[in-house]
C-alpha positions as CSV (number, residue, x, y, z in Angstrom):
1,M,66.9,144.2,145.7
2,E,65.0,147.1,147.0
3,L,66.9,149.4,144.8
4,A,65.7,147.1,141.6
5,R,62.2,147.6,142.6
6,Q,62.0,151.1,141.8
7,A,65.1,152.2,139.8
8,I,65.7,152.0,136.1
9,P,68.2,149.1,134.8
10,S,71.1,151.5,134.5
11,T,71.0,152.6,137.9
12,V,70.7,149.0,139.1
13,R,73.6,148.1,136.8
14,K,75.9,151.0,138.6
15,A,74.9,149.5,142.0
16,G,75.8,146.1,141.1
17,Q,79.1,147.3,139.5
18,R,80.0,148.7,143.0
19,L,79.1,145.9,145.1
20,L,81.3,143.8,142.5
21,A,84.2,146.4,143.2
22,Y,83.8,146.4,146.9
23,G,84.2,142.7,146.7
24,D,87.2,142.9,144.6
25,L,89.0,145.3,147.1
26,E,88.6,143.0,149.9
27,D,89.8,139.9,148.1
28,K,93.4,141.6,147.2
29,A,96.3,142.9,149.2
30,P,97.1,146.6,149.2
31,R,100.4,145.9,147.4
32,V,98.6,144.2,144.5
33,L,96.0,147.0,144.2
34,E,98.8,149.6,144.0
35,E,100.6,147.5,141.5
36,Q,97.5,147.3,139.5
37,L,96.9,150.9,139.7
38,A,100.5,151.7,138.8
39,R,100.2,149.8,135.7
40,P,96.5,149.7,134.7
41,R,95.5,147.4,132.0
42,R,94.8,149.2,128.4
43,E,94.9,147.4,125.1
44,F,94.2,148.7,121.7
45,R,94.4,146.2,118.7
46,Y,93.7,147.1,115.1
47,T,93.7,146.0,111.4
48,W,93.2,147.5,108.0
49,T,90.7,145.8,105.7
50,R,91.3,145.4,102.0
51,D,88.8,148.1,101.4
52,G,90.7,150.6,103.9
53,R,88.7,150.5,106.6
54,M,90.1,150.5,110.0
55,K,88.8,147.7,112.6
56,F,89.6,147.5,116.2
57,S,89.0,145.9,119.6
58,G,90.8,146.1,122.9
59,E,90.0,147.1,126.6
60,F,90.4,149.8,129.2
61,D,90.9,150.1,133.0
62,A,87.9,151.3,134.8
63,E,89.2,154.7,135.1
64,T,90.1,155.2,131.4
65,G,86.7,153.6,130.3
66,Q,85.0,155.8,132.3
67,L,86.9,158.8,131.0
68,A,86.2,157.4,127.5
69,E,82.5,157.2,128.1
70,E,82.0,160.7,129.3
71,L,83.9,161.9,126.1
72,F,81.9,160.0,123.5
73,V,78.4,159.8,125.0
74,P,77.5,163.4,124.7
75,P,78.3,163.8,121.0
76,A,76.6,160.7,120.3
77,K,73.4,161.5,121.3
78,P,70.5,161.6,118.7
79,D,70.5,164.8,116.6
80,P,67.4,167.1,116.9
81,A,64.7,166.7,114.2
82,D,66.1,167.7,110.8
83,E,64.9,170.7,108.5
84,L,62.1,168.5,107.4
85,G,61.1,166.9,110.8
86,G,62.8,163.7,110.3
87,P,64.4,162.0,113.2
88,D,68.2,161.2,113.3
89,P,68.4,158.1,111.2
90,R,71.6,156.7,112.8
91,T,71.6,153.7,114.8
92,A,73.1,154.0,118.2
93,T,76.3,152.0,116.9
94,E,76.5,154.8,114.1
95,R,76.2,157.7,116.5
96,Q,79.0,156.5,118.7
97,G,81.4,155.8,115.8
98,D,80.6,159.3,114.6
99,A,81.3,160.7,118.1
100,V,84.8,158.8,118.4
101,A,85.7,160.4,114.8
102,A,84.5,163.8,116.1
103,I,86.9,163.4,119.1
104,F,89.5,162.1,116.9
105,D,89.3,165.3,114.9
106,L,89.1,167.4,118.1
107,A,92.2,165.9,119.2
108,A,93.9,166.4,115.9
109,R,94.0,170.0,116.4
110,A,95.0,170.3,119.8
111,E,98.3,171.6,120.8
112,G,101.2,169.6,121.8
113,L,100.7,166.6,119.3
114,P,103.7,164.9,117.7
115,V,104.9,166.8,114.4
116,R,106.4,165.6,111.2
117,A,109.1,167.5,109.7
118,G,108.3,170.3,112.2
119,E,104.8,170.4,111.5
120,R,101.5,168.5,112.4
121,A,99.5,166.3,109.8
122,V,101.6,166.7,107.0
123,A,101.0,164.8,103.9
124,T,102.3,164.6,100.1
125,V,99.6,164.3,97.7
126,T,100.1,164.1,94.1
127,V,97.2,164.9,91.7
128,P,97.3,166.4,88.0
129,Y,95.7,170.1,88.3
130,A,93.1,169.2,85.6
131,D,91.6,166.7,87.6
132,L,91.5,168.9,90.6
133,L,89.8,171.5,88.5
134,R,87.3,168.9,87.0
135,E,86.7,167.4,90.5
136,S,87.2,163.8,88.9
137,G,90.0,161.1,89.1
138,Q,92.1,159.8,91.7
139,V,94.8,161.1,93.9
140,T,97.7,159.3,95.4
141,L,99.1,160.0,99.2
142,D,102.5,159.4,100.0
143,D,101.9,156.1,102.0
144,G,100.3,154.8,98.8
145,R,96.7,155.1,99.4
146,T,94.4,156.7,96.7
147,L,91.4,158.8,97.2
148,P,88.7,160.2,94.9
149,V,89.3,164.1,94.2
150,S,86.2,165.0,96.0
151,H,87.8,163.4,99.1
152,L,90.8,165.5,98.8
153,R,88.8,168.6,98.4
154,R,87.2,168.2,102.1
155,L,90.7,167.5,103.3
156,L,92.2,170.6,102.0
157,C,89.4,172.9,103.4
158,D,91.3,173.7,106.5
159,A,94.7,172.5,105.7
160,R,98.2,174.2,105.2
161,I,99.1,173.3,101.6
162,Y,102.4,173.6,99.9
163,P,101.9,173.7,96.2
164,A,104.7,172.2,94.3
165,V,105.3,172.3,90.5
166,L,107.0,169.0,89.2
167,G,109.1,168.4,86.2
168,G,108.5,165.7,83.7
169,E,110.5,163.1,85.9
170,G,109.1,164.0,89.3
171,Q,111.6,166.6,90.3
172,V,110.4,169.6,92.0
173,L,110.8,172.7,90.2
174,D,109.1,175.1,92.5
175,L,107.6,174.9,96.0
176,G,105.4,177.7,97.2
177,R,104.4,178.9,100.5
178,S,101.5,177.4,102.8
179,A,98.3,179.3,102.8
180,R,94.6,179.5,103.0
181,T,94.1,178.5,106.7
182,A,91.7,180.7,108.9
183,T,93.7,182.8,111.5
184,P,93.1,182.3,115.1
185,A,91.2,185.8,114.9
186,Q,89.0,184.5,112.0
187,R,88.2,181.4,114.0
188,R,87.1,183.5,117.1
189,A,85.0,185.7,114.8
190,L,83.4,182.5,113.1
191,A,82.5,181.1,116.7
192,I,80.9,184.4,117.6
193,R,78.9,184.7,114.2
194,D,77.9,180.7,113.6
195,R,77.8,179.9,117.4
196,G,79.2,176.2,116.2
197,C,78.2,173.9,113.4
198,T,76.0,175.6,110.4
199,R,74.2,172.7,109.4
200,P,70.6,172.9,109.9
201,G,69.5,170.9,113.3
202,C,73.2,170.0,114.3
203,P,73.9,171.2,118.0
204,R,77.5,171.0,118.2
205,G,79.4,173.9,119.5
206,P,82.6,175.8,117.8
207,K,84.8,173.5,119.5
208,W,83.6,170.5,117.6
209,T,84.1,172.7,114.2
210,T,86.5,173.4,111.4
211,P,86.3,176.6,109.1
212,H,84.9,175.4,105.6
213,H,85.5,177.3,102.4
214,V,82.1,177.9,100.7
215,I,84.2,178.8,97.5
216,F,87.0,176.3,97.2
217,W,90.3,178.4,97.1
218,A,92.5,176.0,95.2
219,T,90.3,176.0,92.0
220,Q,87.4,178.5,92.4
221,G,89.5,181.5,93.5
222,G,87.8,181.5,96.9
223,E,89.5,183.8,99.7
224,T,90.1,182.9,103.3
225,T,87.9,185.6,104.6
226,I,84.9,185.5,107.1
227,N,82.6,186.0,104.1
228,D,83.7,182.9,102.5
229,L,84.1,180.5,105.7
230,A,81.6,178.7,107.6
231,L,81.9,176.3,110.7
232,V,80.9,172.7,110.1
233,C,81.6,169.7,112.2
234,E,83.3,166.5,110.9
235,R,80.4,164.7,110.2
236,C,78.4,167.4,108.5
237,H,81.5,168.4,106.6
238,Q,81.1,165.1,104.7
239,L,77.6,166.0,103.6
240,I,79.0,169.0,101.8
241,H,81.5,167.3,99.8
242,H,79.7,163.8,99.4
243,G,76.0,164.7,100.2
244,G,75.0,167.2,97.5
245,W,74.6,170.0,100.0
246,D,75.9,173.5,99.3
247,I,76.2,176.6,101.6
248,R,75.7,180.2,100.9
249,I,76.6,183.3,103.1
250,R,74.3,186.4,102.6
251,R,74.9,189.5,104.7
252,G,76.8,187.5,107.4
253,V,74.1,184.7,107.6
254,V,75.1,181.0,106.8
255,S,72.4,178.8,105.0
256,W,72.5,175.4,103.8
257,I,71.0,174.3,100.3
258,P,69.6,170.8,100.2
259,P,70.2,168.6,97.3
260,A,67.6,168.5,94.7
261,W,66.7,164.7,95.7
262,L,65.9,166.1,99.1
263,D,64.0,169.6,98.3
264,P,63.6,170.1,94.3
265,R,63.4,173.6,95.0
266,R,66.5,173.9,96.9
267,R,65.4,176.2,99.3
268,P,68.1,177.6,101.8
269,V,67.8,176.6,105.2
270,R,69.4,178.3,108.4
271,N,70.5,176.5,111.6
272,T,68.5,177.6,114.5
273,A,70.1,175.1,117.0
274,H,72.4,177.6,118.4
275,D,69.8,180.5,118.6
276,P,69.2,182.0,122.2
277,P,65.5,181.4,123.3
278,H,63.3,184.0,122.7
279,R,61.4,185.8,125.5
280,Q,57.8,185.8,126.1
281,A,56.4,189.0,126.1
282,A,54.7,189.8,129.5
């Protein structure tokens, strides 16, 4: 009660949880506690909706829950003011959802994950080349799902691609080599140059990002070089392919060009969130 008179609600809640934990420990025999620790309760349930969205529920034991909270709370913080001075428009729930998506994206690029046919994240995509060129139409994945071509272009930004030429009845006539992924040395160079996500105002560091091809290599002849790559995080990558934003690189400086509805003059904006603080003159 004394703590509640002077502390903020979250601190009082933690103290209450600690008291409950003490009481829980006192009511259980050591053997029962050891059995619970040996087999912690962790449940995860999910279903797919008709429009292709995943709904999930479940619960974690205290240790896993604490770890999960420590992971998603930092990336779920509101973004700084955008290039026009506006606050982060996302709700707390939306920010937490974006944070979990970013954690999944980071985990998918980690070493030691399960592989398929000797490689990670392998998917077969069937799309007529004409549709890929005009950025319209639908693509079909090997599990039967369909995606817009614009979605496919985003997935191909940092993917190992095996181009295949099919005959009229679907037989494989030629299978090319995988290509168009940034090398480890290029990723290190990008981390030094960009210092993190390049979208104006985004504070996410290099580990949360992937290289984005400014000139799309599959249809526009872009090359996998430092001058055609820019670091973007999972959420900001969506804005490039689906939000009307463009990127340009001039003399090693990455700028984002807003859509016309946001800035009719489409003036380039550079991210300064990663810049070191300037020292004041004595």
